[in-house]
N, C-alpha and C positions, 0 to 999 in steps of 0.2 A: 339409270345408274349402272357409273362404274362402280366396279370390285377389285379388290385388293384380297388374293388367298391370303387362309390361315397363317403363312409362316411369316411373310411380313409386318402384318398386323401385331402377332404375338410378339414379334422380334422389336419392334417400337413399345407397345406397353411393357416387356421385359426390362429393355435398357431403359425408360425412362421409370419404372417403377425403381429401380435399383437408386439412379441419382435421388426420386423423391425420397426412399427409405435412408440414405446418409445422412439428406440434408434436415429432413426432420429428426434425427439424433444429434444435430451439431443443433438446430434451432427450436426456440422456445414459441411453439406454435399457440398464439394469444386466439387469434380468430377462431381456434377450432375450440378452445377451452369458453369463446366468450358465447360461442353457440351452445353449447354442453350447459350451461348455466340459465338459471332458470328462477321464478318468483317463486312463492310460496303462500300461497292464501288460503288461511283456513275461514269456512263462513255457515254461516247457520240461516237456514231456508226460511224466511218467514212470506208467506202469503204470495210464495213463489217468486220471492225474490230474494238473491244470495247476498247477503248482509256480511262484510268481512268483519273477524274478530280474531285474527294473529295474522303476522308477516313474517316472512325470513326470506332467504336465499336456498337456493338448493343445488344441487351436483349432478347430472345425469351419468351413471356408470356404468348403464350398459345400452347396448342400441334398442333392447327391447321396452326402453322405459322405468328402470328403475332407477331413482332417485335420491341421494342421497342429503339427509337435513340435519336440524337439530328434530327432538321430541317434543320439547319445550312449545313447539311453532305448532305442532301436528296433532299430539296427543289432546282431546280432551281434556279441560280441569276446568278451576274454577275460573281461573285470567282466561283460557279459552275453549270458549263454552259450542263451538262450531261442530258441525258432525261430516262436513263436503270437507274438499280438498282440489283449489283451483289452483293448475299450473298453468305460468304465463311463458312465454317467448318472447326473446328479441330477434324481429325482423330483421333490422338492421343495429348494427350496434352503437348508432346515437341516437335511438329512439327509445321512447318507455316499453317495458314488453307488453304484449298482446295475449288475453286468456284464450287457452285452445283447448286445454284438456281437464280433465278429471282424474283424479287421483286415488287412493285407498292405502292402508296402512299396511304393508308387509311384515316389516320386520321392526319393532323398538325395543330400546334397550333404555330406560327414563333414568336410569343411574348415570349413564355415560350419556346422558341428553342426544342419544342418538334415534334417527328414524330412517327405513328405507320404505321410499313410498314406490308403489305400482301404477304407470297409469293405463286406465281401465276403460275409459270412457270420454270421447266426444263431449266439446262442451254443453252438447245440445242434451245431452244424455245418453246418447247413442255407445253403446256396446264397441271395445274394439279387441281386436285377438293382438296380444303384445306380441307375437312371432308376426304379424305382418308391421309392425314398427320398423326403421329405421332412421333411428336418429344419434344425430354426434353425442360423445359420449368420453370419457376418458378414465385413464389408467389409475390404478390406486400404486403409490409406490410403498416399499417398506422403509415405513418410518422410523424403525430400531435404527437406521443409518443416518436419522438426520444428525446434523452436528450444530456445534457452537458457532453461530458468525455465519451461516449458511445463506445465503441471497434467498428469498422467497418472496413467490407474486401473489399477491390475494384477490379474487375478484368475486363480484357479488353484485348486489342492488342495493346502492345507499342511498336509499329515499325511501318512499311509503308507497311506491307503485308509480307514479311520474317520472321517473329518473332513468336514463339505462344505466346497463351496466357498467359499473368502472370498476378500476383495477387501483390496488394499493402495492407498493412495492416496500422492501425491509431486511431484514435481516433476523434469525433468531439470536434469543438475547438470552435464552437459558430454557430448564427444565423444570417441572413441578413433581414432586412423587407426594402419592397418595396412597393407603392403606390397599384400596382394591386391584388399583391398577400399576401400581406399579413404579420405579424412579422415572420414566416419560410418562405418566400419566396428562401432563400439558406440554405441549411446546409452548413457550413464549415468542412473543416478538414485539418489538418498540416501532412496530409498522402502525401509522394511522389508520384505523379500519373503525367505523361506522356501527354502532348497533343492528339497524338493518342487515348488514352483510350478515350480520349469524347464521348456519347452516349454508354459507358459502364452501368455495375450496379456497387452500393454499396450493401452492405446487412448488415444485423444484425447481431448477434448471433445464431440466430436461423433458417440463410441461406435466410433471405425475401428480398425482392428491398425496400431497404428506400430511393433511390434517383439516381439519373444518372450524373454520374462527367459531365460539363458542362464548354467547354471555347470555343471561337468561335480564330481562325485565322483572324488577320488582313487582310485585303481587298489589293490584290494584287497592286491597286497601291498608297499602303498606305509604307511610308518609315516603313522600320523595317521589312520588311513581313519574315516570316520566311517559306521555300515550297522547295518541295524537288523533282527533277522529279525522275519518277520511272519504266518510260517506253521509248523505242526509238519510237517516235509521228512522228517526220520528215522524218521517213527512212534512215538516213544516216551512219543505223550500230553501232550507238552511245547513251549511256545515256547520256547525258550533259544540261548543262542551256540553250540551244537551243530548248529544248526537253519541254513538257507541267511541270510544276512547279505543283505540290500538295500543298496546302496551308496546313501548320501542326501550331498547336499552342504551345503555351510554357506549363508550369507544370499548372496542376490544381489543383484550393483549394476550389472548391464549386461544389456543388450537389444541381442540382434540386430534390426538393423532391416527392418520387412518387407520394402521392397523386393526384400531377396536373395529370398525365397521368390518371385518374380514366376515366374522360371524354370521354377522349380520347380511352380508352382503352370500354367503355359501349359502345360507339357509333359501333365501331367495330365489337365487339359480337353481337349487336343485327343486324347490316347489317346496320345501318341509318346515313343518310347524311342531310346534313341543309346548303342551299345556299338561298340567298336574288336576287331576281330579280330584284325590285324594286333601290337595289342601284348601284350607280352609278360607284361605286370601285374605286374612286377618293380618295385613304385615303393619299397620300403623295406625295407633287409635286416634291419632291428629287431635289430641288433647294437651293443651296448656300450650305454653309461649315458649320457643324453641329458646336453649341456653346454653353458654360454654359455660365452662369452669377449669379450675386446676389447670392453667397452662403452663408449662413450664419446657426447658430446651433439652435436645440429647446431642449425641456429636454423631449418632447411624444409629441405623435401625435392623432387627435382626429378621429371622428367616419369618417369623409370625406374625411380622408388621410391629413388634415391641420396640420401646427405648432400648438402648445397652445403659445408658447410664445415663442422670440428668447432672445438668450444670447452667451455672450462670453467668461464663466467659469462656471465649475461645483464642488463643494465642495466632499471632499475625501468620498470614500464610493458608490459615484453615480453608478446604474448601468443599466441607460436608456441615448442614444445621437441619434440625428437624425439630418445628414445634407441635408438641404433642397437649392437646387438650381434652376435654370430657364433652360429651351433647349428650342432652335431651330435649325428647320430644319435636325431633326431625320428621319432616316426611320429604318425599319426592320432590315434591313441589316447594320445598323452601328453598329458598336463595342464600348463600353464606359469601363473603369475600372476606379477604384477607387483605390489609393496607399497612404496607409496611415505609419506615420514613428511616433513615440515616443521618444522624447530625441532626437530624429534623427535618431532613429535606425531604418529600416524598422519593420512594424509590420503587419505580414499576418494574425492575428487573427482578424483584423478589416478590412484589405484591400479585396477587390474584383478583382481576376482574369480578364482577359478581356472575354467579355461574348457580346451576340445579345442584342441590346434594346429591349425593350417591352411594351415604352410608345407610345407617338404621337408623334408629328411633333413637335408643339410646345406646352410649359405650363409650369406648377411648379412639380417637382419630389421631391422624399426624398431617402436615402440609409440609414440603421445604427441599431441598435439592443435595445433591452431592455430584464429588467431582466438577466443579464448577465456582470459580476462586470471591470469596465474601472477605469484598474489602474491610478494612478496618475504620470501625468505629462505633456509636452510642444507636443500635438496632431497636425501635420500637416495634411492636408488632401489636396490631387491632383487626379484632374479628369483629363482623357485622352478622347478622341476621336477621334477613328483611330489612335491609336498608338501617338496620339499629344496634348500634355498638353493644356489642357482647361479652368482649372481652380483651383483655389486654396483656404482655409483656415485654419486658426488657431484658437484651441482653449487650453484651459487651465485647468486641473482637479487637487484637490486639495485643501486644508486647510478646515478653519471651514466654514458653511453656515452660509451668510450674510444678514442682511433683508436687501435689496435693491429695489428703486421703479419699480414698473412690472406695463403692461399692459399685458391680457392675455386671453385667451378662449373667442374667437369672435365667435358670432353665427349670422346669416342673417334671418330676416323678416318681413314680416307685423304688425305695431303698433297698440296695443291694446288703448282701452281710461285711459289705466293706463300705457301708454309708454311701455309696454312690449312688444319685437317682437315674433309674432306669425308665426307658418308655420313648415317646415322639417327644416329648419338651416340653409341650402346650395342651394336652388334650391328655386328663386322665379319667381312670375310670374309675368308678364310684367305690367307697368301702371308707375306712374309717382313718386313714393317715395318707397326706399328700407333703411331698417333699420340694424344697427348694435348692438349688444349690448356686451358689452367686463367688463373684472375683472379690479379690479386696487388694489393694496395693495403696503403700506408704501412711501406713495406719499406725497408729499409737497407744500402746498399751494405755487403761486409766482412761480411755475416751467413752463418751455417755453414746450412748448408740438403743434405735429401739424397732421393733420389730412391730407392722399393725396389718393384719388379716381383713380382710371384707369380703362378703357373699352377697352379692347383688347389691352391691353399695351400700349396705349396714356393715358395721365392726363389728368382727367375731369377736376377737382377740387382740390384746393389746401385749408386750413384753416390754421393758425399758430395763437392759444393763451396760455393764462395766466391758467394754472389749481388754481383752487377754490372749489373742490367735496370734499375737505377735504380728509384724509390716506388713508380708506380704501371703498370699495364697488363694485357697478355696474353700469354704465353709458352705456347709448344709444344715438348714432349718426343716423343722415340721411344724404340720397343723393337723391336731387331731381331733376330731368328735366324736364323743360317745356314741351319740346315736346314727352315726352315722355322716358323710360327705354327703350332701345331695346333690343333682343336678344342676347346674349353673355354671353365672360367672362370676369368678374368684377373683382376688386383686393381692399382692401383695406391696406394701412399702416399707424402705426399709430407708433410715433417720440418721445421720452422724450428727454429734450435737445440736439437735433439732432442727435439723435442716435434711429435707427431702434430697437421697444420694442416688437410689434404686428404683423403679418399681413394674410390675409386670404383670398382666393378665391372663389367665390362664381359665380352661374349662372344663367341667368336672360332669362327665356321661359314661352311657354305656355299664355295661358289664365288665370286669375285669377277666383280664383272658392273659394272663403271665404279668408282667408291664403294661400293656397294651390296653385302650380300651377297646371293647365290642358296641360301637354304635351301630352303625347296620349290618345285617345280616340278610344271606338267601337272594343276594342282588342277582336279577337273573332277564330275560329278555323272554316273552309269548307272544303270540297272535291269537287275535279274537273277533268277534264282533262286535261285542260289546264289552261294557266294564266287568259287567257282572262275571261273564263268560273269562275274561282275561286273568280273576282272582283264582279260577279253579284250572287253570289250565296249563297242562303239564309243558316244563323248562325245555326251551330246545335250544340251540346254537348256531341252527342253519336254518334260512328260511326262502324261499322263493321270490324271486323278484314280482310276483303278481300279486301280491299282500300291499295294501294299503294304508294300514296302522300295523307300529310296533309298539306291546307296550314294554316298558322295563317297570319291576317292580322290586319291592324289598321291603325286609321288616326294620324295624326299628325298637328298641330300646333306653330309656333314662336318658331323655334329653329336653331340657326343659325349654319350654315355649320361650322364644327372643335371641334365640342361640344364632348366629349366623351361622349359616352352612349354606353348600354351595355343590350345584347339579351342574354337571360339564358334561356335553353329550357330541361326540366326535365323529365322524367317517374318515376312512385312510387315513386317523393321525390328524384330520384336521378339524378344529371346533366348528361349529357350527350353532350350538346353544351353551352358555357360559351368565348361570344367574347367581349371586349371594343374598340371599334373603333371610330374617329375622325366621326362625321354626314357627309354624304358627299350627302345628297339629297337636294332638295330646301325646302326651308324654312317652309313652309305650304303646307299641301299635302293629299291625300286620298288614303287609297287600297297599302300602305306600306306591300309588299308580304315577308311574311319567307314560304320557302317550306322545310317540312320535307320528304325525300324520304326515302324507304326502297327497298333493292335491289329485295326482293320480296312481302314482302307486310307490311303495318307497324304492330309491335307484338302490342297484348293485353297490355291495359297498361291507369294507368291516367296521363295525357299528360300535362303540363302547360310551358305558355309562359309567365316571367316576364322584363319586361321594366326595365330599369333604368338611370338614371343620376345621376352623384355624388355620387355613394354608394347609392344613395336612390331610393327605389320601388315607381316607379309613375304607373304603369299600368300591373295586370296580367288576362289571358285569361287558361281557363281549359278545357281538352276534355277528354273523354274515348272511347276507342277504344276496341273491344272485350266484354271481360267480365273485363275489366277493371282493370285488374291487372295481371303482367308479370308472368307467371309459373315459378316454381322453379329454378333456376339457367339455365335457357334456354340454354342458350349458352353451358354449358357443355350437357343438354337433347340432343342438335343439335350434338355434338361434338361426343360424347359417352365418354367413361372413359379410362386412359392411363392404358396399363398391363405393367410392367416390373417388374424384379426379379434378382434373385442371387443362382445359382445352385451351389452346390458343394459337393464333398466328404465327406460321411458322416460320416468315420475315421478319416479325416485327419483336417475335417474342411476347405479344401484349394477350390477354385474355379475351375470347369471344364469347359474347351472350347471345343467348337464342339458340345453341346449339342442342340438338335431341340427341339423347344417346340412350339407343334400345336395346333390350335386352329381350330373345325371344325365348318360348318356352322350347323344351330338350325334344319337344315333337317335330317343330318345324325347323326348315334351315332358310338361310335368306333367299333364295329362288322362291321357295312354298309364300312368302312374305305380302301377302295383302292390305295391308294396313288394317288388319280386325283389332280390335282389341281383346278378342278369346287368343290371339296369336299371340301376344305381347306379357312376357312373364313381368317386367317391371322398366320403368322408365325413367328419368329426369330430362331436364332444361337446365344449361348453365347460366347461372346469374351472370350480375352486370359486370364481376371478374372474369367468368369464366369457369367460375368452380358447378360441381355437380354431386350432387348424392342420391344414390338410388333409393325410391323409395319402399321397397321391401327386402329384408336379406336374399343372397342367393346361397341356395346349398351347393352341400362339399359333394368332389365330384361327381358333379352335373354337367354337361356339356350342353351350351348357351352358345344362339349364335348373334353376332356383334351387328346394328347398325348405325353409324355416325353419320348423322344427316345434317346438312348445314348449307344455306343459301350464301351462293356466291363461292363456296369452297366444295371443293373434290370430296365426296362422301366415302365412306371406309365402310367396307360389309367383311364379315368373315364368318364360318361357320366352326363350331368345337372351343370354343374358349371356356375352360376348366379350371377351377380353383379347387386347392385339396386342405386338409385337416393342416399342412406344416405351412399354406400358407398366409401372411401377415391378415391380422386382425386389427383396426379396418385397412383394406387393401385399398391404399392410392397409386393411380395411374397420371400420365403426363401425358396428352396424346397433341402433338403439332398438326393442324390442318393446312395444306396448298392452296392457293387461291387458283379457283376455277371458271 
């Protein structure tokens, strides 16, 4: 065997690598994306036979087998009753996927309809060490920078498992805002995306993942359900409507931005999970028919997710509009949809295809957009719950802006000696008085106006009066309760000539501390072996990196069950857990427990636990583990670096199939190699196009020996091939071979 010295081989690799990286930055690598796209099947085990219950697409986002997909296809539910997840890969891009692995749910957020799966077993059930996998994967883009009219490519499986991976191309047509997730809760596209591609990937021109195509099939008990039988599940030898019917959604027009998956990926990569042992877990009663009511429009939304004013028309050139509505009896399995028409013609730009509900059980919600042109016309908005029309509203856009009497910008607080409400604006402490301040414009003295206050949906008081405060300014009004204002959800409505002009909700919770509510107290971290020990443990702020559980604790007072609150946990200022849910514990109590679990140990880092109500931060606890900072790209360090490449004929430039690329363990050099398996660290054989990918990740700062063995070509060998933490990951090589 002829032998090349280290320098020539590395010179070839480094020179070729530089070329490869330059090309990768300019070229959309569709082949890599297709290989990273998988078919996800949820199944139930019936007498050792797997029966498919739900399907969807997914995308590998780490070389160790983390798969990003939808939650509704993977979490057990009334529609998806399976407990086993099967992952199928495409061996060839023009063939149907082949089942290869089993997976488990590593992280999930039902409200965002996102799940992160981890490959854990071979299809036959044998355990897999994720560290031994070296799968093709894609990188997440920063979806905050996605723009209107940007070109995108959507990749997924278009059928029920019999079709090859498919591609749909289009542009970004808009964005949809919702309370939980902000102005870019959804990325809209007019690309033709079939429903079974839900859970797949949408990519920018650099080949980075910007969003997850998402639609939810309607419940099987709803009218108009679309589903397909794909297996003989009743053993009669036929595949027909008597077999299990797989729910299949319609066409997709919305993408969940990839940034929403980052906390899930962060937690999975750090092998962290979070649970709340104190929580009763009673979040949704599931009783009653989902309903929408009190539909109205607002031109903008404030920081608490409340409407700034109520309108029934907008002038020409408007670029911001939000539909508000009350909701009742909603659950995470409820499918909701918005259909919009302009002058009677369906308008897909502002519509939202059926998706899973991401709010609470009862409350107020909005859907809309800003910084996006709304053309002139008559707009009709119709909301659907589980496929049934549940509310509609109309607004006219066009004409010149004309001054109209207006109330707007309601905020709440406790009044100072000058009559100005103080506080955070939307969460007030319990007491006898609540004050509201609002702006008024273009008013005429003598106009009739009405104030209505509500508590938990029930009218408390109504005041009708004649306006006498002049044309414009700010006004403060109050709500008094002789027995005190109890914790819960409150609402203020302002009417002008019997027309709703402004409204806002606010929350009363906690004891009064100046002008602010004290809802959560004594937030801190401890370490303990059991829950009982955690409750009595002494709070500390610095922990060794040998602990496997970190407890966060806090006391609470006067927060009504059903009040939406947010628990947010970060490490090194990067969020890895963010949950908003109805409060389901008693109104007042001690030692609410939040448990952060590490599969091995809690990684080094600076941890924080933030508690919010109505988007208002109310408590914060911090702690340091180990050195107080995560190692650089800890997950990459733990998993190693992926090596892949292309081997070609030096004369023709054509890929060479059947070439062996071998890496020897650091204990062996090329001269020691005797073709024994124990000497080989990793190996790969080129495919029909000359491409290869190592079967396990390489360790950093570890010298390997390289052997490139090829029949009919001069082989290459070298000692000391080494990669560092600064090397690109995955690491691409391009190797031309000379005939010999």
